[in-house]
N, C-alpha and C positions, 0 to 999 in steps of 0.2 A: 585460554584467552577469553576475556570478557568484552562486552560492548562498551564503547566509549563514545560519547556524543559531543565532545569538545571539538570544535573545528580544527584545532591544531594537533589533535591526537592522531598518531599513525594507526591506531586500532579502531578508528571511528567506523561504526557500523559493522565491525567484525562480529560474527555471531556463530559460535560453534554448533548451535542447534538449529540450523536453517530448516525452514519448511516451505513447501509450496502451498499457497493459500488462494482460495477462491472466495470472494466476498460478494454477496448480493446486498446492495445497500441503496437507501433512498437518497437521491440527490435533492438538494433544496428546491431546485427547479431545473428544467431542461429546455433549451432553446433549439428549435428545429431548423432555424435559418435566421434571416434578418429579423431582429426584434423591433417591430414597428409599433406594437401595442402590447399591453399586459396580456391580452388573450393569446399572444404568440408563445407565451411561457406555459409549459406543461408542469403542473405541480406533482410532486412525489413520484417521479419516475424512478423505477428500480434499475440500477446500473450494475453490471457484473464486472468486477475487477479481479484480475489474477496476477500473480507474480511471486516473488520470494519474500517471505515474511522476515523482516530484519529487526523489528521491534514490536512488542505488544505491551501496552501500558493499561492501566485501569480504564483509560478513556479513549485510546486510539490504537489503530493498527498502522504500522509503517511498512509499506510494500515497495520493493524495488523491481524494476524491469530488467536491469542489467547488472552483472557482477564481474569484476575484474580481479581474479584471485591473486595474481602476482603482487598487487598493491592493496588487496583487500578493500577495494572501493566499490561503491554502488552508484548507479545513475538512475535518473528518472524515478525518484522516490516520491510516493504519494502517501499522505497521512489522512486516514479516514476515521472520523469520529465513530466510536462504538454505538452511540445512541442512534445513528442512522442505519446500522447494520441489521438486515433481516435474517440472513443465513450465512454460515461460515462452514467451509470445507477445508480441512488441512490434510496434507500428505507429507511424509518424510522427504527430505532432499534425496533425489533419486540416484545419486552417484557420488563417488569419492572424488575429491579434487586432487 
């Protein structure tokens, strides 16, 4: 089975080679609370994101938090530009479905 990213495809986001991924990446800015002034923004904060790697392209990582194997669907998918990534750690999917 291959990945399909058409919204109508039943195999959307199916990926037989799933991996767990940890990304350390620089966010464009980080807001610690109410943003009353530009000084409230912290530039180049390193964020740690982890989840299931569902797609990797030349420019982005797509990471999901939840997987429902009966329908092969993913929830809470985040797309992170590779240009912002500082470090990457990958591990094989730890179990059989």
